[in-house]
C-alpha positions in Angstrom: 107.4 145.6 128.1 103.9 147.0 127.7 103.0 147.8 131.3 101.9 151.3 132.2 103.7 153.4 134.8 100.8 152.8 137.2 101.1 149.1 136.7 104.8 149.2 137.3 104.3 151.2 140.5 101.7 148.7 141.8 104.0 145.7 141.1 106.9 147.4 142.7 105.1 148.0 146.0 104.1 144.3 146.1 107.6 143.1 145.5 109.0 145.7 147.9 106.9 144.4 150.7 107.8 140.8 149.9 111.6 141.3 149.4 112.4 144.2 151.8 115.5 143.1 154.0 113.8 144.3 157.2 111.0 141.8 156.7 113.0 139.0 155.1 116.3 138.0 156.7 117.2 135.8 153.7 117.1 138.7 151.3 120.3 140.7 150.7 120.4 144.5 150.6 121.9 144.1 147.1 118.9 142.3 145.7 116.5 145.0 147.1 118.8 147.7 145.7 118.5 146.1 142.2 114.7 146.1 142.6 114.7 149.8 143.5 117.0 150.7 140.6 114.7 148.8 138.2 111.7 150.7 139.6 113.6 154.0 139.3 114.3 153.3 135.6 110.9 152.0 134.6 108.8 154.6 136.4 110.7 157.5 134.8 109.5 158.0 131.2 112.9 159.2 129.9 114.9 156.5 131.7 112.4 153.9 130.5 112.7 155.1 126.9 116.5 154.8 127.1 116.2 151.4 128.6 113.8 150.2 126.0 116.0 151.6 123.2 119.1 149.9 124.6 117.1 146.6 124.9 115.9 146.9 121.3 119.3 147.7 119.9 120.9 144.9 121.9 118.4 142.3 120.7 118.6 143.3 117.0 122.0 144.9 116.5 124.1 143.4 119.2 125.6 144.8 122.4 128.6 146.2 120.7 126.5 148.6 118.7 124.7 150.1 121.7 128.0 150.4 123.6 129.0 153.1 121.1 126.5 155.5 122.8 126.7 156.9 126.3 123.5 157.5 128.3 124.0 161.3 127.8 124.2 160.8 124.0 121.1 158.7 124.0 119.3 161.4 126.1 120.3 164.1 123.6 119.0 162.0 120.8 115.7 161.4 122.7 115.3 165.1 123.4 116.0 166.0 119.8 113.5 163.4 118.6 110.8 164.9 120.9 111.5 168.5 119.7 111.5 167.3 116.1 108.2 165.5 116.5 106.5 168.6 117.9 108.0 171.0 115.4 105.9 172.7 112.8 108.1 171.4 110.0 107.7 167.8 111.1 103.9 168.1 111.3 103.8 169.8 107.9 105.8 167.0 106.3 103.6 164.3 108.0 100.5 166.1 106.7 102.0 166.3 103.3 102.9 162.6 103.3 99.4 161.6 104.5 97.9 163.6 101.6 99.9 161.7 98.9 98.1 159.3 96.7 98.2 155.7 97.8 99.8 154.4 94.6 102.6 157.0 95.0 103.3 155.8 98.5 103.5 152.2 97.2 106.1 153.4 94.6 108.2 154.9 97.3 108.0 151.7 99.4 109.0 149.6 96.4 111.9 151.9 95.7 113.3 151.2 99.1 112.1 147.6 98.9 109.8 147.8 101.9 106.6 145.8 102.1 103.9 145.8 104.8 102.0 142.6 104.9 98.4 142.8 103.9 95.7 140.1 104.1 95.6 139.9 100.4 99.3 139.2 100.1 100.3 135.6 99.5 103.0 135.9 97.0 106.1 138.2 96.7 109.1 138.2 94.4 112.2 138.0 96.6 114.3 140.3 94.4 111.8 143.1 95.0 111.9 143.3 98.8 114.4 144.1 101.5 112.1 144.7 104.5 108.8 142.9 105.4 106.7 144.6 108.0 104.6 142.1 109.9 103.8 144.0 113.1 100.0 144.2 112.5 99.0 140.6 111.4 96.0 139.4 113.4 95.9 135.8 112.2 98.1 132.9 111.1 99.7 133.9 107.8 101.3 132.1 104.9 103.6 134.1 102.5 105.3 132.6 99.4 108.6 134.2 98.4 109.5 133.6 94.8 113.2 133.0 94.0 114.2 133.1 90.3 115.9 130.1 88.7 118.8 132.5 87.8 119.5 133.3 91.4 119.3 129.7 92.4 121.6 128.7 89.6 124.2 131.4 90.5 123.7 130.6 94.2 122.9 134.3 94.9 122.3 134.9 98.7 119.7 137.3 99.9 119.1 139.0 103.2 115.6 140.3 104.2 114.6 142.0 107.4 111.4 140.9 109.0 110.1 143.6 111.3 107.6 142.6 114.0 106.1 144.5 116.9 109.0 143.7 119.2 111.8 142.2 117.1 113.6 142.6 113.8 114.7 139.3 112.3 117.6 139.2 109.8 116.7 136.3 107.5 119.4 135.0 105.1 118.1 133.2 102.1 120.8 130.8 100.8 118.7 128.0 99.2 115.3 127.3 97.9 112.2 125.2 98.4 111.9 125.2 102.2 109.8 127.0 104.8 110.4 129.2 107.9 108.1 129.9 110.8 108.0 132.9 113.0 105.9 133.3 116.2 104.4 136.8 116.2 102.2 137.5 119.3 99.8 134.6 119.3 100.0 133.9 115.6 102.4 132.1 113.2 103.9 133.6 110.1 105.0 130.9 107.7 107.3 131.8 104.8 107.8 129.4 101.9 110.9 130.1 99.8 110.2 128.6 96.3 112.0 128.5 93.0 110.1 129.9 90.0 110.8 128.0 86.9 110.7 129.6 83.4 108.7 128.0 80.7 110.1 124.7 79.4 112.2 124.1 82.6 111.8 121.4 85.2 114.0 120.3 88.1 114.9 116.9 89.5 117.1 117.4 92.6 120.1 119.4 91.3 119.5 118.3 87.7 117.9 120.8 85.2 115.6 119.6 82.4 115.0 121.8 79.4 112.3 121.0 76.9 113.3 122.6 73.6 110.4 122.7 71.2 111.0 123.2 67.5 108.7 123.4 64.5 108.9 121.3 61.3 110.8 123.9 59.4 113.5 124.2 62.1 113.8 120.4 62.2 114.6 120.1 58.5 116.5 123.3 57.7 118.1 124.7 60.9 121.6 123.4 61.8 121.9 124.8 65.4 119.5 126.0 68.1 120.5 128.8 70.5 119.6 127.9 74.1 119.9 130.5 76.9 120.8 128.9 80.3 119.5 130.2 83.6 122.7 132.2 84.1 121.9 133.9 80.7 124.8 132.2 78.9 123.9 131.1 75.5 124.9 127.7 74.1 124.3 126.4 70.6 122.8 122.9 70.3 123.4 121.0 67.1 120.3 119.7 65.3 121.2 116.0 65.7 118.8 114.7 68.3 116.1 112.3 67.4 112.5 113.1 68.6 112.2 113.0 72.4 115.8 112.0 72.8 118.0 114.0 75.2 121.5 115.3 75.4 123.3 115.4 78.8 125.6 118.3 79.5 127.5 117.6 82.8 128.0 120.2 85.5 125.5 122.7 84.2 122.8 121.9 86.7 122.2 123.5 90.2 124.9 123.7 92.8 124.9 121.5 95.8 127.8 122.3 98.1 130.9 121.8 95.9 129.1 119.8 93.3 126.8 120.7 90.4 124.0 118.7 88.8 123.7 118.1 85.1 121.7 119.8 82.4 119.4 117.6 80.2 118.1 119.0 77.0 115.1 117.4 75.2 114.2 118.3 71.6 110.5 118.0 70.9 108.9 118.5 67.5 105.9 120.9 67.7 103.9 120.5 64.5 101.3 123.0 65.6 98.8 121.1 63.4 95.2 120.6 64.3 94.3 117.6 62.2 95.6 114.8 60.0 94.7 116.5 56.7 96.6 119.6 57.7 99.6 117.4 58.6 99.5 115.7 55.1 99.3 119.1 53.4 102.4 120.4 55.2 104.4 117.3 54.3 103.3 117.6 50.7 104.5 121.3 50.5 107.9 120.4 51.9 108.7 117.5 49.6 107.0 118.6 46.3 
């Protein structure tokens, strides 16, 4: 893929001497013809460009997509691209873009949910990205992708496109807390998809545990407590639980195939009191 025209020519002459029908009785004319056609394509810059473009489209978008274009149409696109690249307007726009402040460029990339991996990157929010460009990593790399508990709860699927030097991978995120590995040149990109838990939430398999903290006033004078679930639906919990006891609400946990786990709600009294004397003072104020 990365051979120069001179290197292709050199390899062709070696193969031509080895596989020419006049020197090898076992080699068919058809095989040598294919070799000659390959050399004719790869040694011609325009033909090679079309070949590489077809190969790229076929690998990433499928053969059906590239079949919509004839060679003549691809040549027209190529010629137009070359003319556009050399035009004054294109050079001016490129110069204008290069002069933009870095923070503005980052805003543009975020708008289109594009992200180029940098050595400082270790953590990204999955909802903020669509494309990840990893065509310039020069070492093994670990990237953590955060998936919100709401997306996990609602079973929201996400597609990201990982762009490397030679390939574009379409990655479909359908679950959480697992890892993917991609071989890029001589390096490995490891992506961890992990669930980010809001405060007071923990998970145990498909079961969700919510630790609802209340103060002393709420404990004695509030009848119900509003609790917002991961899907942003609010439920009202009656103030009838003893300290550290829990209530189980079936089928409000995470989804696993056709089943859902359960939701467990714990009520904990948070006195927010620093010492025993302060505790005694609060009790005295309530009951006297």
